[in-house]
Each structure stands twice: as C-alpha cells, then as structure tokens.
C-alpha positions as CSV (number, residue, x, y, z in Angstrom):
1,M,-19.8,10.9,-35.7
2,Q,-20.2,7.5,-34.3
3,H,-17.8,4.6,-35.1
4,N,-18.7,3.4,-38.7
5,T,-21.6,5.8,-39.1
6,E,-24.1,5.2,-42.0
7,L,-22.9,7.5,-44.7
8,N,-25.4,9.5,-47.0
9,I,-23.2,11.0,-49.7
10,G,-23.8,13.9,-51.9
11,L,-21.7,13.2,-55.3
12,F,-20.4,15.8,-57.6
13,G,-19.7,14.3,-61.0
14,F,-20.9,11.1,-62.7
15,G,-18.3,10.1,-65.2
16,V,-16.6,6.9,-65.4
17,V,-15.2,7.1,-61.8
18,G,-18.4,8.7,-60.3
19,E,-20.7,6.0,-62.0
20,G,-18.0,3.4,-60.7
21,I,-18.4,4.7,-57.2
22,Y,-22.3,4.6,-57.6
23,Q,-22.3,0.9,-58.8
24,V,-19.6,-0.2,-56.0
25,L,-21.6,1.4,-53.2
26,K,-24.9,-0.2,-54.4
27,G,-23.4,-3.6,-54.5
28,T,-21.4,-3.5,-51.2
29,P,-23.7,-3.1,-48.3
30,S,-20.8,-3.8,-45.8
31,L,-19.6,-0.3,-46.5
32,Q,-22.7,1.2,-45.1
33,A,-22.7,4.0,-47.5
34,S,-25.1,5.0,-50.3
35,I,-25.4,8.0,-52.6
36,K,-28.3,10.2,-51.8
37,K,-28.1,12.8,-54.5
38,V,-25.8,13.5,-57.5
39,C,-24.9,16.9,-59.0
40,I,-24.3,17.0,-62.7
41,K,-23.6,19.5,-65.4
42,H,-25.5,18.2,-68.3
43,P,-28.9,16.8,-67.2
44,D,-29.9,15.6,-70.7
45,K,-27.0,12.8,-70.8
46,K,-28.3,9.3,-70.5
47,R,-26.9,7.7,-67.2
48,D,-27.3,4.3,-65.8
49,A,-29.1,5.3,-62.6
50,P,-32.6,6.7,-61.6
51,A,-33.5,10.0,-63.0
52,E,-34.5,11.3,-59.6
53,L,-31.0,10.8,-58.3
54,F,-29.7,13.9,-60.3
55,T,-29.8,17.4,-60.0
56,T,-28.0,20.4,-61.5
57,N,-28.4,22.5,-58.2
58,Y,-25.3,21.9,-56.0
59,D,-27.1,23.7,-53.2
60,E,-29.4,20.5,-52.9
61,L,-26.3,18.5,-51.7
62,I,-24.5,21.0,-49.7
63,H,-27.5,22.1,-47.6
64,D,-29.2,18.8,-47.3
65,P,-28.9,17.9,-43.4
66,E,-29.0,14.3,-44.2
67,I,-25.9,14.3,-46.4
68,N,-22.9,13.8,-44.2
69,L,-20.1,13.4,-46.7
70,I,-19.5,15.2,-50.1
71,V,-17.6,13.4,-52.8
72,E,-16.0,15.6,-55.5
73,L,-15.1,13.9,-58.7
74,I,-15.3,16.8,-61.3
75,D,-12.5,17.8,-63.8
76,D,-12.8,21.6,-63.3
77,A,-10.4,22.7,-60.5
78,V,-12.0,26.2,-60.2
79,E,-15.6,24.7,-59.8
80,A,-14.2,21.9,-57.3
81,Y,-12.6,24.6,-55.3
82,K,-16.0,26.3,-55.0
83,I,-17.8,23.0,-54.0
84,V,-15.1,22.0,-51.4
85,T,-15.0,25.2,-49.6
86,T,-18.6,25.7,-49.6
87,A,-19.1,22.3,-48.2
88,F,-16.5,23.0,-45.4
89,R,-18.3,26.1,-44.4
90,A,-21.5,24.2,-44.3
91,G,-19.9,21.8,-41.8
92,K,-19.5,19.0,-44.4
93,S,-16.4,16.7,-44.8
94,V,-15.1,15.9,-48.3
95,V,-13.4,13.4,-50.4
96,S,-11.8,14.7,-53.5
97,A,-9.6,13.3,-56.4
98,N,-8.8,16.8,-57.8
99,K,-5.1,17.1,-57.6
100,K,-4.9,20.5,-59.5
101,M,-7.4,22.2,-57.1
102,I,-5.7,20.6,-53.9
103,A,-2.1,21.5,-55.0
104,E,-3.0,25.0,-55.7
105,H,-5.1,25.8,-52.6
106,L,-3.7,23.2,-50.0
107,P,-2.7,25.8,-47.2
108,E,-6.2,27.5,-47.3
109,L,-7.9,24.0,-47.4
110,I,-6.0,22.7,-44.5
111,E,-7.0,25.9,-42.6
112,L,-10.6,25.9,-43.5
113,Q,-11.1,22.2,-42.6
114,H,-9.6,23.0,-39.2
115,Q,-11.8,25.9,-38.7
116,H,-14.9,24.0,-39.4
117,N,-13.8,20.7,-37.8
118,V,-14.4,18.6,-40.9
119,S,-12.2,16.0,-42.7
120,F,-10.7,16.4,-46.2
121,L,-9.3,13.0,-47.7
122,Y,-7.9,12.8,-51.2
123,E,-5.9,9.6,-51.5
124,A,-7.2,9.3,-55.1
125,A,-5.5,12.6,-56.2
126,V,-2.0,11.0,-56.0
127,C,-0.9,7.7,-57.8
128,G,-4.5,6.2,-58.2
129,S,-4.8,3.0,-56.1
130,I,-1.4,3.4,-54.4
131,P,-2.1,4.5,-50.6
132,I,1.0,6.8,-50.5
133,I,-0.5,9.7,-48.8
134,R,-2.0,7.6,-45.7
135,N,1.4,5.7,-45.4
136,L,3.1,9.2,-45.2
137,E,0.9,10.3,-42.7
138,E,0.8,7.2,-40.5
139,Y,4.0,5.1,-41.1
140,F,6.5,7.8,-42.1
141,D,5.4,10.5,-39.7
142,N,8.9,11.3,-38.5
143,D,12.2,12.8,-39.5
144,L,13.6,9.5,-40.6
145,L,12.3,9.9,-44.1
146,Q,15.0,11.1,-46.6
147,N,13.8,10.7,-50.1
148,I,10.4,10.3,-52.0
149,Y,10.7,9.8,-55.8
150,G,9.0,8.0,-58.5
151,I,6.6,7.8,-61.4
152,V,3.5,9.6,-60.6
153,N,1.7,10.1,-63.9
154,G,0.4,7.2,-65.8
155,S,-0.2,8.9,-69.1
156,T,3.5,10.1,-69.7
157,N,4.6,6.7,-68.6
158,Y,2.5,5.2,-71.2
159,I,3.9,7.4,-73.9
160,L,7.6,6.9,-72.6
161,T,7.0,3.1,-72.7
162,K,5.8,3.2,-76.3
163,M,8.8,5.6,-77.3
164,D,11.2,3.2,-75.7
165,A,9.6,0.4,-77.9
166,G,10.2,2.4,-81.1
167,L,7.4,5.0,-81.5
168,N,8.0,8.6,-81.8
169,Y,6.6,11.0,-79.6
170,S,3.5,12.0,-81.7
171,A,2.3,8.5,-82.4
172,A,2.8,7.4,-78.7
173,L,0.8,10.2,-77.6
174,Q,-2.1,9.4,-80.2
175,E,-1.9,5.9,-79.0
176,A,-2.3,6.9,-75.3
177,K,-5.4,9.1,-76.1
178,Q,-6.9,6.2,-78.0
179,K,-6.5,4.1,-75.0
180,G,-7.9,6.7,-72.6
181,F,-4.7,7.2,-70.8
182,A,-4.3,10.8,-72.0
183,E,-7.0,13.4,-72.5
184,S,-8.0,15.0,-75.7
185,N,-5.9,18.1,-74.4
186,P,-3.1,16.3,-72.6
187,A,-0.9,19.4,-71.8
188,L,-1.3,19.0,-68.1
189,D,0.1,15.5,-68.3
190,V,2.9,15.9,-70.9
191,E,4.2,19.3,-69.7
192,G,4.7,17.8,-66.2
193,W,2.0,19.9,-64.4
194,D,-0.1,16.9,-63.2
195,A,3.1,15.2,-61.8
196,T,4.1,18.5,-60.1
197,N,0.6,19.2,-58.6
198,K,1.0,15.5,-57.1
199,L,4.5,16.2,-55.8
200,T,3.2,19.4,-54.1
201,I,0.6,17.4,-52.3
202,L,3.3,14.9,-51.3
203,L,5.6,17.5,-50.1
204,A,3.2,18.5,-47.5
205,H,2.6,15.0,-46.1
206,A,6.2,14.0,-46.6
207,H,8.3,16.9,-45.4
208,G,5.6,19.4,-44.0
209,I,6.2,21.9,-46.9
210,K,3.5,24.0,-48.3
211,T,4.4,25.5,-51.6
212,P,2.7,26.4,-54.7
213,P,3.3,24.2,-57.7
214,S,5.0,26.9,-59.7
215,A,7.9,26.8,-57.1
216,V,8.9,23.2,-58.2
217,L,11.7,22.8,-60.9
218,R,9.7,21.3,-63.8
219,Q,9.9,20.0,-67.2
220,G,7.7,17.4,-69.0
221,I,8.4,15.1,-71.9
222,T,7.2,17.2,-75.0
223,R,10.9,18.2,-75.7
224,L,12.4,14.7,-75.7
225,H,14.1,14.1,-79.0
226,E,14.3,10.7,-80.8
227,G,18.2,10.9,-80.5
228,D,17.6,10.9,-76.5
229,A,15.6,7.7,-76.8
230,A,18.3,6.1,-79.0
231,Y,21.0,7.2,-76.6
232,A,19.0,5.7,-73.7
233,K,18.6,2.3,-75.5
234,E,22.4,2.3,-76.4
235,K,23.4,2.6,-72.7
236,G,20.7,0.1,-71.5
237,L,18.8,3.1,-69.7
238,K,15.2,4.0,-69.7
239,I,13.8,7.6,-69.6
240,K,11.1,8.2,-67.0
241,L,9.4,11.4,-65.8
242,V,10.4,11.3,-62.2
243,A,9.0,13.4,-59.4
244,Q,11.4,13.7,-56.4
245,A,11.7,15.4,-53.1
246,S,15.0,14.7,-51.3
247,K,16.1,15.9,-47.8
248,L,19.6,17.5,-48.0
249,S,22.1,17.5,-45.3
250,S,21.1,21.1,-44.5
251,G,17.7,19.8,-43.6
252,K,16.2,21.7,-46.5
253,V,14.4,19.7,-49.4
254,A,15.4,19.5,-53.2
255,A,12.4,18.9,-55.3
256,F,12.0,18.5,-59.1
257,V,9.8,17.0,-61.8
258,L,12.1,16.1,-64.7
259,P,12.8,13.4,-67.2
260,Q,15.4,11.2,-65.8
261,F,17.3,8.1,-66.9
262,V,17.0,5.1,-64.7
263,T,19.3,2.0,-64.7
264,S,18.2,-1.5,-64.9
265,D,18.9,-2.0,-61.0
266,S,16.1,0.5,-60.3
267,Q,12.6,-0.6,-59.4
268,L,11.3,2.3,-61.7
269,F,13.0,0.5,-64.8
270,T,10.3,-2.1,-65.0
271,V,7.3,0.3,-64.2
272,S,5.5,0.4,-67.7
273,N,2.6,1.8,-69.4
274,E,0.1,3.3,-67.1
275,Y,1.5,2.0,-63.9
276,N,3.0,4.1,-61.2
277,G,5.8,3.4,-59.0
278,V,7.1,5.4,-55.8
279,I,10.1,4.7,-53.7
280,V,10.2,6.0,-50.1
281,E,13.7,6.0,-48.5
282,T,14.2,6.3,-44.8
283,K,17.4,6.4,-42.5
284,L,16.6,3.1,-40.9
285,A,14.3,1.2,-43.5
286,D,16.3,1.8,-46.5
287,K,14.1,1.9,-49.6
288,Q,10.3,0.7,-49.6
289,F,8.5,0.5,-53.2
290,F,5.0,1.2,-53.8
291,Y,3.6,0.2,-57.3
292,G,0.1,0.0,-58.8
293,K,-1.9,1.5,-61.5
294,G,-2.1,5.2,-61.3
295,A,-4.8,6.1,-63.5
296,G,-8.2,4.8,-64.9
297,R,-11.7,4.0,-63.7
298,Y,-10.9,1.3,-61.2
299,P,-7.7,2.4,-59.5
300,T,-9.1,5.8,-58.8
301,S,-12.5,4.4,-57.6
302,S,-10.4,2.0,-55.3
303,A,-8.8,4.9,-53.7
304,V,-12.1,6.9,-53.3
305,I,-14.0,4.0,-51.7
306,S,-10.9,3.5,-49.3
307,D,-11.4,7.2,-48.3
308,I,-15.0,6.7,-47.8
309,S,-14.4,3.8,-45.6
310,A,-11.8,5.5,-43.7
311,F,-14.1,8.6,-43.0
312,S,-16.7,6.2,-41.6
313,Y,-14.3,5.4,-39.1
314,E,-13.5,9.0,-38.4
315,Y,-10.2,9.2,-39.9
316,R,-8.7,12.5,-41.0
317,Y,-5.1,13.8,-42.0
318,E,-3.3,15.2,-38.9
319,Y,-0.6,16.9,-40.9
320,K,1.8,16.0,-38.2
321,K,5.0,17.6,-40.1
322,L,3.2,20.8,-40.7
323,K,2.5,21.3,-37.0
324,R,6.1,21.3,-36.0
325,N,7.8,24.4,-34.7
326,E,10.6,23.9,-37.3
327,T,9.3,22.7,-40.6
328,A,11.4,21.9,-43.8
329,A,11.8,24.3,-46.7
330,L,12.3,24.0,-50.5
331,T,15.8,24.8,-51.7
332,Y,17.3,25.4,-55.0
333,A,20.9,25.0,-53.5
334,F,21.9,21.6,-54.9
335,Y,23.3,20.5,-58.2
336,L,22.1,18.0,-60.9
337,H,23.9,15.8,-63.1
338,V,22.2,16.2,-66.5
339,F,22.1,15.2,-70.1
340,V,21.2,18.1,-72.4
341,S,20.5,17.7,-76.1
342,F,19.8,20.8,-78.5
343,P,20.0,21.7,-82.1
344,E,23.2,23.7,-82.2
345,W,25.9,24.9,-79.8
346,A,24.9,28.5,-79.7
347,T,21.5,27.3,-78.1
348,V,22.8,26.6,-74.6
349,N,25.1,28.7,-72.6
350,K,27.9,26.2,-71.5
351,W,29.3,28.7,-68.9
352,D,26.0,27.9,-66.9
353,F,27.5,24.5,-66.0
354,E,29.8,23.8,-63.2
355,E,31.4,21.0,-65.0
356,V,31.0,19.5,-68.4
357,T,32.0,16.0,-68.4
358,E,31.2,14.9,-72.0
359,Y,30.1,16.4,-75.3
360,H,29.1,14.9,-78.6
361,S,28.1,16.3,-82.0
362,T,25.9,14.9,-84.7
363,P,24.8,16.6,-88.0
364,G,21.3,17.3,-86.6
365,R,21.9,17.2,-82.7
366,Q,24.4,18.3,-80.1
367,Y,24.7,16.5,-76.7
368,L,26.5,17.3,-73.4
369,K,26.7,15.8,-70.0
370,G,27.5,17.9,-67.1
371,L,26.8,19.3,-63.6
372,I,24.6,22.4,-63.1
373,S,23.1,24.3,-60.2
374,A,19.2,24.0,-59.9
375,E,19.3,27.8,-59.4
376,K,21.0,28.3,-62.6
377,L,19.1,25.7,-64.5
378,R,15.8,27.1,-63.4
379,A,16.8,30.7,-64.6
380,A,18.5,29.7,-67.8
381,D,16.7,30.9,-70.8
382,W,17.8,27.7,-72.8
383,F,16.0,25.4,-70.2
384,H,12.8,27.0,-71.3
385,N,13.6,26.5,-75.0
386,E,11.4,24.1,-76.6
387,S,14.1,22.7,-78.9
388,V,16.2,21.8,-75.8
389,S,15.7,18.5,-73.7
390,V,17.2,18.0,-70.3
391,I,17.4,14.6,-68.7
392,V,18.6,14.0,-65.2
393,Q,21.4,11.5,-65.0
394,P,20.9,8.3,-62.7
395,E,23.2,9.7,-60.3
396,G,20.9,12.8,-59.9
397,I,21.4,15.2,-57.0
398,V,24.7,16.5,-55.8
399,E,24.7,18.7,-52.5
400,K,26.3,22.0,-52.8
401,E,28.5,21.4,-49.8
402,A,29.9,18.3,-51.5
403,L,31.0,20.4,-54.4
404,V,32.7,23.0,-52.0
405,H,34.6,20.1,-50.4
406,K,35.7,18.7,-53.7
407,S,36.6,22.1,-55.1
408,I,35.2,21.3,-58.6
409,K,36.3,23.8,-61.1
410,K,34.6,24.4,-64.4
411,V,36.0,22.7,-67.4
412,S,37.1,25.2,-70.2
413,L,35.1,24.2,-73.2
414,Q,37.3,26.1,-75.3
415,L,40.2,24.0,-74.5
416,A,38.1,20.9,-75.0
417,G,37.4,22.3,-78.5
418,V,33.9,23.3,-78.3
419,G,32.8,26.4,-80.1
420,L,31.3,29.0,-78.0
C-alpha cells in the first residue's frame, strides 16, 4: 500500500455508528476514503443512503478486489468473528469495534493477521474516543508501565452516577436504557463482562498478556445494595466499576474488574455519567489521565475514523510486548482490601479472610471490611451469591510478599463477638 492510499471500504453494519461513518466520509474528502458497499441484515429497513449501496451478501464485500479495507460494526460477536477471519484469509485488512469478539479470540486473530500480512485496528473497541490502545502501543511500549486502571464502561458509570444522586439501581438502569446508554438487555454491561472484555484487550497491549476474559476476577454492579451507596456517601466516597491491571514486584500482573470506592483526590472521582477515565502509571512519568466519552455514536465514530486514517498511512499494531522472550502472566497471588455487605452472618465465610478490620450489623444488612486473597475470593461460593456485594477499598491491592513481611495474622471473629 502506498502512503495515504485512496481507500475503498466495505462496511458491515449501518446502525448509528455505521451511518455516522458513512456521513463523515462523504463530507470529509481529505480522508481519501469512501464506502463502496454496505452489508446489512434487514434489507427492507429504510436508510438514509442510496439503495444500490446495500447488499445482504457479505461475499460481495470480501471478494471485491477494489475494496481494500473492511470496517466491521455489527453487534453479533459470532458473525463478526466469521467476517473478520474470512477477510483476513482474503488478504483484506479490518477495522473493528467488537470488543467481545476481539477479547474472546485475540490470540488467533493476531496469528491470522500476521499470516496474511494484513492490519487489524480496533481503537473503538476500548473506551470510545479515548486513544488508549495506540498510546499503550507507541508511548508505553516498555517495561516502565506499572498500572493501568479506570472506568471503561459508560453504561455502568451512568447508572452509578444516578445511584450516587439518590436513585435506586432499577430506576437508574431504566433511565440509562431510555437515554440509550444501556442496551435493552444490559447484562454484558451491568455484570461487568463488557469491562472485562476491554481489560482483556488492554492486557495484551499494556503487559503482553494473552488471556481469556473468564480468567479475570470479575463482578459487576447488579449486587450493589442501597446501604452500600449510603455508606459511600457518608464516608465521602463514590462507587465506580473499575478495571485494573497492576504489575507486582514478582513481575506478574494482578487484574480485576470490580466495584471500588474512590476518594475525592482520585481523578476517577469526577468521571460521571457515560464518560470513561483511564489512569496509566509508570515508574518515571507517575500518573497520566485519559478522559473522554466512552460510548455513543460520535465517540465510537471518532475512533473508527481515526483507525481508517491510520490504516491509510500503513499503520498496524506491532504487539511489541507479546514478542518478547519473557512475557508477563496473570496471577491471583495478591490480596485485596474489600468492603463486603450481605443479608446475614451465615452468608459469608469469615475464615476466608486474612484479616477482618471492621464489622457492622444493622437489622437488614451486615457489613465487614477486611483483607482477602484474590485466590480465595475467586473460589468462594459467597462471592458468587447474588445477595452479597463486594467493593474494593481505595487502598486496593496488597502484595503477598508484603503480608509475609508483616506477618499478618487472622483476627478471631469469635473474640470480636461475631457469631459464626
């Protein structure tokens, strides 16, 4: 491909983002890109574009020799995987926004694009308009990167913002649906899977880790109780769904997607509604904060357009950290400071905790604060109990080595007067 080549695009999907891309390309000749054909699922639906632009046969796009870039913008992860892999095998590069498909198949997709010498760009799959992937690829392409953490799902952040303002979970979710920030079936968002898919992608670019989303410690926001929100307000805290990947002194990486209390001195404290915020921390540069809209027509379109432009200049991800002889690996050998609320004392096994620092009982809800290993938390039956909420404390991660050094002992809850 020549420098800044004229692009003929085959577009899959003509929803709000797909139509937005079409309108932007039509009105921005400097991008030197145009859509030649659009593959759609429902041909009878009225669309604001010439009828001859559309087809239901995806082979028309994949096997058209004039089309030199496929842009995939459909919701169906299974169908998206079929489109992307078929395009690779046909020698066509792809721009995609399908984070679920990418997270679940990333190792294979990386191998295929290398085999067929094509580019695969997906900035729009993570944090909408925030250029986090390209920054991790180009600016933080070294071992100095220590932590990456933040709010990567706009739907849950909108819901949590409204809960902080006094709405209950159901009312906040309904408002998010009405405003288009949550799908009619919002399970991927509110159960934390969308954030986990995004963290899985970031792990590859930040730390050179290829892992399935199911390997990441995860809990969404569906179990948060009104009492949790009241506690946060009383303490001057906010609850955010945080995705985090932190390099430990062992060289391994602790990763999780969990609700977390954030303090007023954190940049994440003021990230509200559908906005995303990501903090990147390195040994030399300390903290850098990326902030922007994480969802919606225009933020996603912005990232897709950026990838189209980058591709015209022959840009591709190099996956530098994946190519090293020694790559990092995920570990559960760390501890978390957590706040746990539950209906009755028998619900939670207190002996799973390394240390319990505080407990509180009310007529309808019980609370404890303590330190627990990620391994025990992940394996605990009560962690998967829908009546139990787990929120990471602001201090978050404690390394295993630090506990050995301090020789922390378990607190006897019997002596503390808590019934077991």
